[in-house]
N, C-alpha and C positions, 0 to 999 in steps of 0.2 A: 434600711432606705429601699423605697419602692422604685421599680424601674420606671422611669418617665416614658409616657406613650408619645409617639411621633404622630400627631394628627393633622399638622399643616403639611400637606403633601404636595411636593414640587413635581409637577408632571414634566417640566423641562428642568432638568437639574441646574442647580446654581453654577457648578463648574463649566456647564456648557454655555450659559448665559455669559460667563466673564470672558468667553472667547470673542464676544461682539462688542466689548468695551474698547474705547480708544486708549492709547497709552496715557497713564495717569488719571483715567476716568474711573469713577467708582459707581456711577449710576447710568441707568438706561432711560431713554424716552420711551414710555410705555403707553400704547394707544388702545382704548377700548373701542372697537369698532361698532358696538351696540350698547351704549352706556344706558344705565338705569335712568329712570325719570323721577323727579321729585315733585311733589304737589305743593304749590305755594298757598299762602293764606287766602289768596282770592279764588283758589280752585284751579288755577292754571297749572299745567304740567310742563316742566322744562327738564331737558336732559342734564344729567350730572356732568361734572367735567370729565372729558374723555382722555385728555393727555396729561400724564403725570411724569415726573422725573424721580425714579424710584431705584433702590438698591436691588440686587438680585434676590434678596430675601422676601421681597414684596411682590415680585413678578412671577407669573405662571404658577401659581400656587392655589390650592383648593383644600378647604378643611374637610377632613374624612373621606377623600377621594378613594383611598385604598383600605380605609379602616373597616374591620368587620367586628360585629358585635354579637355575643351570646348572652342575652339578657344584659345585666349590668356589666359583664366582663368585656373589655375593650381589647382588641387584637391588632397590633400594628406590625405583624410578621412580614406582610407583602412589602411594605415600605423598608423595613430594617433589613430583612434577610434576602429577599428576592431582588429588589431594585438597589439595595445597598451593595450587594456583590456585582450586579451588572453595571452600576455606575463606576465602582472602583475599577473594573476591568475595561469598561467602556472609555473612561477618561483617558487612560493610557493609549488606548487603540486610536481615538479619534485624534489626539495630539500627534500620534506617529503618522497617520494618514495625512494630517494637515502639514507636517513638516516634510513628509516624503522620505523618511528614514527607511530604506529597504529592509534592513534587518528586523527593525522593531515592527514593521508592517507584517512581515511574515510571521513574526512571533505572536502577534496580537490579531491576526487575520479573522480567525473564527470569532474571537471576542468582539471585534468591531461589528460583524453581521448580527451577532446576538443582541448587542446594544441597539443598533438600528432597528432591528425587527421589534424589540421591546418597545422602543421609543414611538414606533408608528401606533401601537395599541394602547399605551399607557395614558395617553392624553383624553381629555374629556370628549373630543371627536372620535378617537379611536374606540373608547368605551361605548359611545352612542352607537357607533357602526356595529358593534358586537350586539348590542340590544336589538338593532335593526334586523340582524340576521336571525335572532333567536325568538323575539317577542319578549314579553315581560320576564325579567330575571331578578331574583333578589341580589342583595349586595354579594353574599357568599357565592352564589352560582356565577355572578358577573366575574368575580376574581378567578374562580376555577376556569372559566372559559377563556379569560384573557391569557392565563398561563398555558392553557393547552394549544392556543393559537399562535402564541407570540413568535414562534419560529417559522411560521408557514412560507414567508417570502424569501428566506435566506438562499435557498438553492438557486432560484432563478436569478436573484441579484448577482451572485457570486459567478454564475455562467455567462453574464452579459458583458458588454463592453463598459469598461470603467474608466472614466475620464474625470480628472480633478482640475478644474479651471481656477483661474487667479483673478482677483480684483485689484491686485496691487497697482496696476496702471491707471485705475479709475479713482476719481474723487469720491464716487459713491461706493459704499460697501454694502455687503449683504445684510439683510435684516434678519431676525430671529422671529418665529411665530409660535403660537400655541399648538401647531401640529407640524413640527419640523421636517418630518419625513413626507415630502410632497410628491403627489402623483400627477402625471400630465399625459394627456392623449390629445393630439391635434384635431382629431374628429370627435372629440367629446368635450364641448365647451361648458362653462359653469352653468349655463341655462338648460343644459340637457337633462332629461329625467334621470340619466345614469349619474349625474352629478348632483342631484338634489341632496341636500344635507340629511344624513352624514356620509353619503356615498361618494366614493372617488371612482375614476376609471379602473378596471381591473389591472392589477400589476401584471397578470399573465397575458393580457392583450398585446398583439404584436407590436403595435405603435406607441405603446405605454412607456414613458420614461420616468424614472425616480429620481428626484433632486433632494439632496441633503447638504445644507450649508454646514461645513465643518467649523468654521469661524467667520469673522467679518470678511476675511480676504480669500478664503478657499471654499469651493462648493464641489461637491461630488455628484456626478451624473451617471445614472445607469441607463444603458439603452440595449435592448434585445438585438443580438448579432444580425438577425435577418433584416431588421428595419435599418440598422446601421449600413448593412451593405446595399440595400435597396431603398433608400429613403423616399423615393417617388411612388411607393406602392399605395394603393387605394383602399385595400382591406385592412385598415389598421385596428379595427375593433375586434378582429378574429384572434383566436389564441395563437401564441408563438408555437412553434414545433416542440413537442415534448414538454408541454407546460405541465408543471406538477408543483404542488406546495410542500411536499416532503419527499425526500429521497436522497440518495448519495449521489454526490457529483464530484468531478475532478477538474481542477482549474489551476492556472499558474498564478501564484500569489504576487508575482512581480510584474504582471501585465496590467499596466496602467499607462494612460496617456496624460501627460502633465505639462505640455508646452503651450497651452493656449492662455493667453492674457487678454481678458475681456475689455472692451471699451466701455465708457460710461453708459451709453445706450444699452448695451448688452446686459450689464449688471441690472440696470433699471428694468429691463424686460423680465429678468429672473425675479427680482423682487415684486414685479406685478404678478407674476405666478404665484409666488409664496403668499402674497397677501389675499389673493383670490381664493385660495384653498385653505386659508385660516378659518378657525371657528369664530373667535371673538377678539383675540389680542395678538398684537404684534409689538415688537420693540426694536430699537436700534440706538446706535451711539450718537446719531444726528437726527433730529426731529423732521428735518426736511426729506430724509430718506424714507420716512413713513408714508409718504403719498406718491408712489411711483406712477399712478394712474394720471398724474398732472403733466407727466413728460412722455409717457408711453402712448403712441398714438396708433400702433399696429393692431392687427386682428389677432384673436386667440390662435389661430393656426400659425401665425407668423413667429410665435414664440419657438416654434420647432426649430426655425433656422438658427436660433442662438444655442439650443440644446444639443443639436445633432453634432456628432463628432465629425471633424473634417480631416483629421490626421490618418495616415496609413493604418489600417487594422491588422497589420501582419502579426501582431502579439496575440491576436484572438483567433478562434476557430481552430481548424484543423483536427487532427486525431491524436489521442494519447494512448500509448501502450505502456503498461507497468508490469514488470516481472517481479515475482515474490520469491523468497528464499526456498519456499518449498516446491518450486518449479512450476506453480500456477502463474497465470497472468491476468490482467484486467485490461479492458478497452473501453474507451469513451470517445464519441464523436462530438463534433462542435456543439450539438445540442443536448449533450448528456446521455444519449443512447448508448447502451452497452453491448449492442449487437448490431448486426446489419440484416437482422430478419425483417425489418420494416420494409426493405427493398422489394420483398417478394409480396408485399401486401399493398403496394401501390397499383391503382387501377390502370391497366395498360392503355385503355381508351377513356379518358376522363369524359364524363357525359356533360355536354354543354348544349344550349339552345334546345332545352327539353320542351316539348309541347305539353299542354295541360293534361292530356290523356295518355301521355307516354309513361313508362315505368319511371319512378322517381329516381333521381341521381344518387340517393343515399343507398340504394340497393334493396330497399324494402319491396313488398309484393304489391305495393299499391301505386295508383297513378299519381303523378306530380301534383295535381290539383287536390288530391286527398291526403297528401303527405306533407311535403316541405314547402308547398307554394305560399301557405299563409304563415310560415314560420320566418322570422327575420334571418337574413343571411348568416349573421354571426352567431346564431343560435341553432342552426341546423346541423345534423350529424355530417361529418365531412364527406365529400363526394370524391376526393381524390384517392381514397383508400377503400378497400373492401369493407362492407358493413358487416354487422352482427349476423344477419341472415345468410349473407354469401359466405362468410367464414364457416358457418355451420354446414352449408351445403358442400362446401369445398372438402370439409372434414369427412362428410359422409361419402363422397366420391373417393378420397384417399383411403378410407377403411375398406370399401368394396374392392379397390384396386389391390390392397395389400392382402386381402383374405381370398382373392380370386373370385369373388361373387360377380364381377363383370364377366367372367369366363364361365358362368353357369355352375359354379361350385354350389353345392346345396348346404344347408345350414348343418346337416349331418357331417359333411365333409369338414367343414370349419371345426366342429367339435372334436373330430378325430385327428386333425392335422394342426391345430393351432400350435405355433411354436414360439420359443422365447424371442426370436428375431421379429416376428410379426407383432408381438406385444410391444417390443421396443420401438418398432417403426410407427406403430399406431400413435404411441405417446410422444414421439419425436415429431410427428406431424401435427399433433395437438399443440405442443409447446411452440411450434414455429408459427401457428396461426395466432398465438397470444403471447408475444414477446414481452419482456419486463417493462418496455416503454410504452405499452399500450395504455391508452386513456379510455378505460371501459365506459366511463360516464359519457363521453362523447359519442360512442356507438349505440347506445341504448335508444329505442324509440322514444320520441317526444310525447309528453301528455297531449291527448286529443280528446275533446269533449264528445267527439262522434263515436268514440270507442271505449268500450268498458273493458278494462285490462284488470287482471288479477295475478297477484304474485302468490304462489303456492309455497306455504311453509311446511315442509315435509320432505321425506326422502325421495330421491330420484331412483326408481327401481322399476324395472320392467314388469314386475309382479303386481305392482300397485298402481301403476300410472293409468291403467284404463279406468279405474274407478275414481281416482283423485284428480286426474287432469283431463284426459281426452274425453271421458264420458261427461265432463262438465262444460266442454266446448260449445254445445248447443245453447247454453244458458248465459255465457259471456262471449266477447268478441275475441279476445286473446289472452293467453295465459303465459307468465313468466315462470321458468322452471330452471333450477340450477343444473348445470352440466355435471354429470357423474364423473367425468374423466379428470385425472389429476395432472397438474402441470409438473411433470417429473423433474424439470430443471430446477424447481424451487424446494427440492426434497433432499434429505441426506441419502447418500448413495445406497445404503442398505435398505432403504424404504423405497426408493425411487423405481418406478416401472421402467425407467430407461436404463439405469445402472444395475437393477436387479429384477429383471422382467419375469423370472421363473415363479416368484411369489404372487404374481398378478394375473395368472392365466384365467383363473375362474371368475374373478371380478372383471377382467376385460371382456370376457365372454357375455356376461350380463349387461355390461355398459354398452357393448356393440349392439346387442338385441334391443335394447332401449332406444338407441339412436336410430336404428332401422325402422322401428316401430313409429318414431316421432317425424321421420324424414318428410313424409307427405304433408304433415301439418306445419313443419318448419318451411317448406317450400311455399306453402300457401300463405305464410305470414300469420298463421294462428298461434303458434307456439314459438317463443323466444327462449331458446336454450342459451343460458348465460353461464359463463364460467364463475366460480366463487370470486367475488370482488377482492376478497382478502388474499387470494392466491395470485391474482394479476398484479396487485400492488402490495408489495411486502409492508410498507409503513401502514397501509390501511388495515391489513390483516393483523399485524401487531396491536394496533389500537383496538381492533374488535375483540381480540382474544383477551386483552386487559380488561375491557369493559365486561365481557361475558364472564370472566372469572369473578370479578367483584359482584356482579349481578347475581350470579347463581350459587354464591357461597352460602352453604347450609340448605339449599333448596332441594326437595326430593319431589319427583314427579307424583301426581296423585295416584290413588289406587286404580290400577288398570289403564293408567294414562298412556302407557306404552305397549299396550297388548299386541297391537299390530306388528311391532318391531319384534317382539318375542316369538311370535308365530313364524316370522320370516327367519329368525335365528334357528328355530327347530327345524325348518325345512333345510337349511344349509347343513345342519347335523347329519339329516338323513342322507344328503347327497354325498357327504364324506364317506359314509358308511357304504353306499352303493359303489363308490370309486376304489374302495380298498382292493388290493390284490386278493386272489382267491384264497390263499394260505392265511392271510390276515382275516379274511371274512370268516373262515372256519373257526379261526380262534375267538373271533368276536361272538359268533353264534354260540359256541361252546360255553362261552363265559355268561352270556344273557339268556340262553335256552339250554340249560343243562339236560333237560329231559329229551331233547331232540336227538334222534338217531341219525345215521349216516344218509338215509333216504330223505329225512325231512330236512337235513342240512342242505342237501343237493337242491330240493325243492325251493328252499328260502333263498339260496344263491341264485337260482334261475329267476326267481321273482325279482330280486334285487337288480339283476341285469336287465330285465324287462322294463323295470321302473327307470333305470338310467337311460335306456334307449328312448323312452317316451318323453323323458324330461328335457326340454330344450335348453335348460340352464346348466346341464351336467356335461362335464368334459367326458368324452368317450376315448380317453387315452390313459395309460397308467402314469402315475406320478411317482417320483422317488420317495423312498421311505425316510423317515426322520426329518431332520431340519430342511434337507434339500427339497422336499416336497411340500413345506408348509406354504399355506395359501392365506394371503390377506383377504378378509371379508369385510367389506366396508359400506356402512350405511352413510350416504352423503346428502346433507341437506343444508338449508340456509339457517344461520342463526337468526334470532329476533332482530338484531341490529342490522345484519346483511339484508334481511328481507325488507325492513322498512326503508332502508337505503334505496333499494331498488324500486320498491313501490313508490316512493316519493319522487324519484327521478323520472319514472315513466308514468306517473299519474295514475296509478293502479290502486285497487282495493287489495285486501289480503284474505286469503281463505286457508283453512286448516282442517285437518280430518282427525286429530288426535286431541284428547282431553289435556295432555301435558302441554302441547303447544297453544291451546286455547287458554289454559291457565296463565301461562307466561305473558301472553298477549294482554289479557285484562289486567294482570297484576303489575306488569312492568312497563307498559307503553302507554300509561296514563295515570293521572294521579291516583293514589291508593284509594280503593273503594268507591270510585266513581261509577254509578250505574249508567246504563245505556240512556241516552237522552230521552226524556219522557215524551217528548213531542212525537217521537217516531214509534211509540208503543203500538198504535194500530197497524202500522207496516210490519213491525216485528211479528205481531200475533198473526197476521194475515199470511206471512211467509211460512210461520210455523205450521199452518193448516195444510199446507200443499205437500204432497207427496211427489217428489221429483223422480221420474224414471231415469236411471243411469245406465246407459247402454255400454256394456264391457266389450263390444266387438268393435275395435277400432276401424276396421274397413267398413263396416256399416255406418258408423259415425262419419267417416270421411265422405262416403257417398251421399249421405243426407246433407252435409254441409255444402257440398259441391253444387246441389240443386236449390240450396236456400231454404231447406226444410228445418226452420228453427222456430221454437215456441216463442210467444209473445213475451215471456217472462224476461227475455234478454233486454228488450228496449225499456221495460219497466225497471230493471235494476240500474240500467244506465241513467234513467231519469232520477232515481234515487240518489245516485252518486252526484249528479248535477245539483239537486236540491240541497244535499248535505254540504257540498262544497261552496255554494253560493245561494245561501237562503233567500227565498223570495223569487227565484228565477224559474223554479219548477213547479209541478203540482204539489198541493198541500199534502201533508201526511194522510188525512182522511181520504182525500180523493185518490191517492196512490194505493192505499190500502184496499179501497173499493174496486179499483182497476185489477189489482192483484187477485182478489176473489172472483172477478169475472173471468180471469184468465185461467183460474185454477183447473176447471174442467178441460180446457184445451191442453194444458200441460200434462195432466194425468192420463189423458187419452191418447199421448203420443207414445206411450209404451209399445214397443213393437212385439206382436205376439210371437213367442219363440219357445222352443221346447228345450233349448240348450242351457238354460239357466244363467244366460248372459245379460240379464237385466236385473239391476238392484233398484230398490226403492230407498230414497233418502229424503231427509228434511234439512231445512236450513235455520240455524240460529243467527240472528242478526244483533250485532252490537254497534252502536253509534255513539262514541264519546262526544260530549258537548264541544269540545275543541278539537276533535279528531285524535287519532293515535299519534302521539308525539313524545320523542325523548330528546333531552338536550344532547345526549352522546350521538344520536343519530344526525341531528342538525349539525353537530361539529364535523361529522363525516362529509356531510353536504358542503359545508364551508371549505374545508381543508382539501377535499378530494374531487369535488364537482363545481367548485366556485360559485355556490348558490348564495345569493345575497339577500334572500327573502325567507322567513320562516314558512315551511310547508309541513302539512301533515297528511296522514292517510284517512280519508273520510269515514270509512266503516270496514268491518270484517265480518266474514261468515264462516261459520262452523258447520261442516259437513257431517251429519250424523246419519249413519246407515242403518236401516232396519234389519238388515242381515245379521243374526246372532253371531254368525262366525267372525263378523268384523266389529262386533260390539266392543266397548270399552269397560265391560263390567267385570273384568278379571280382577282378582284381589292381589295379584303380585305387586311388589314394590322394587322394580329394579334400580339399582344405583346408576349414577352417571348424569350427564347433562345432555339436554336435547338441544336441537337446533344446530348442532355443529356436526362433527364427524365422529362416529363410533366405530371402531375397527376391532376385530378380533383375528387372532392368528391361530389356526388349528393345524395340527401336525398329523400326518399318516404315519402311525408307527406299527411296528410288527405286533 
């Protein structure tokens, strides 16, 4: 016998529908809100019958809604295995919640939320919402994304005020719709663009409530605690505190309000809401209940009075402390935050009544008129907490204080005296600025058509940043770069710079030097130093690692694709040699230079010491021998997914400087084999003809930028971004190519005459995918961790190719490993 395939997919389960039948009833009155039309013999079109009395088998069902096909092979695993298990557990959970059995509710608490979250996305409206977030998806990709997103609202629902209201005292009962998990916000009515099908108000918004009828007589209403405590607030479209779609939370499973019995009018008001947010079908035990608009005369905002909890909220909020058997403990506040670090990041004097020319309230380096004034209030970075730029400046100040640089200590002094305690304090300060409840997406600069931003995919290292970041600032407006410091609180103690600081001295020295080099550019708002998104958010980091592992399985960098990283590794090896104790140095020289006599050995040791003194990245202090002196050497950069996530959020393009990263970008961030959009070929050719002088003197770059000494290429690249993002709004490719060629002479003449070799020549390779750089996995990050409800892409990418042979990628080596993440090595000083 062959296994029969389930192809009639009930997106509202039959067991759930039966909860809305009256005693002794076997059929529901089923209303089609948008019936099809049939054509009569005379050509007239009339609507088909909208109201039917059907059994649950015929209600809320669609053929092949979840079915996937591989050629002739039909697969119904989604229906059978995914929703089969969810419905089995969900049926028990929903009945327990409807009855109010405390023991059963506790046992099925997680099952209930998993069922409810899946129910929100499994309907045709839910699937259409996924499509609206991603753009075109085939059936398989749609099912993949549905499964990936289906738990995204559970944490915030569980942390909210949970009230179960009853219709037992009303002759009108609750209806069931084709989108049972209904979302409501009093400031977002059905005619609002934010509610245009298939959109709903964001669950994470402060004033959003979620309504889920459990059966004909009971309805569950979720309300964010802040809104329940202050129902008269006017900022109901802003995000709730610590809004997040994934993450661990702690809540009481017995915290429910169940003592409200609704009147007839109140039930009708909820039914009006349910019908308003349905897609096409609704059903009820009584056909008169299907037309609540005939009896509800209030406004959309007045529904809030029915949904708002009126009971004492003592069961909700407060703080939770948990002790574990191993002696550790856990803490959660009423918003799910796990520490009080946020209290130190609240702006002491919130900025209000800001004039157009005042510094913007978000903490950027720009005037209000050039920053947040044109951004809707609900979409601005928060003003009540310190922003990205401010946190970076606070970190710079903290480091200078910890190392004594405020007291005129020299860099040589730092290299001689850097202690374990200083390393620990530096990383504690960094972790305090970026606590686990940080919403990084909220703090990032918003896309601005007046500024060309670029996200750099490459390592954050003081030895390369002049060529790859600072030297390119004259050609773009702002650059986004990953912060090289680690959040030690998210690491195992044996690897953490907080718990095991001795192994991070050399790396901390380099990271501090990088930060000090970037400080004036951070202060000016030209460089945005961003912590790795995957470190700030553990769920995001896990998702990125899983995607990265699958994507790079079997991949090897191209020949020479990591030449620059290998050269940096060779430098580190030489530093370890310079730092060896004299006895170990003599042993090393004897092994590698057996012909050297005592005099030669003394000269080599003296040379090594001079090299160490002259090198700013070398510690001038002895390190313990063996494991105690082992040092982590870390190359930290952004993965392709993290870089695209940041670029999409900030409205940036991407630039790279290695063949390995360029290959990954072209291979994995667009459909396979897609060439650069042909229409931009003239621009690509014009850019390739220009030799860009890259100044490696960061002080000179800062001075030139401060007086506005920028080449015209910056505005032309900005126009390119505008034209690619919105075709028809900027100059045509031919016109732009002509302007680039006209600007070529000005660009190449901007090279500063210098004898110190601090200017490199480079050229740009441009790639413009027809649909922009886009990955479903990155858009998933946008939806889950940034609340993005529209597909976004990165318009173009640039490859920096340096003419300097020392920086070329022509080496024939083939190092193993993955790029775009973190590569670390641990070297030991041995006798």
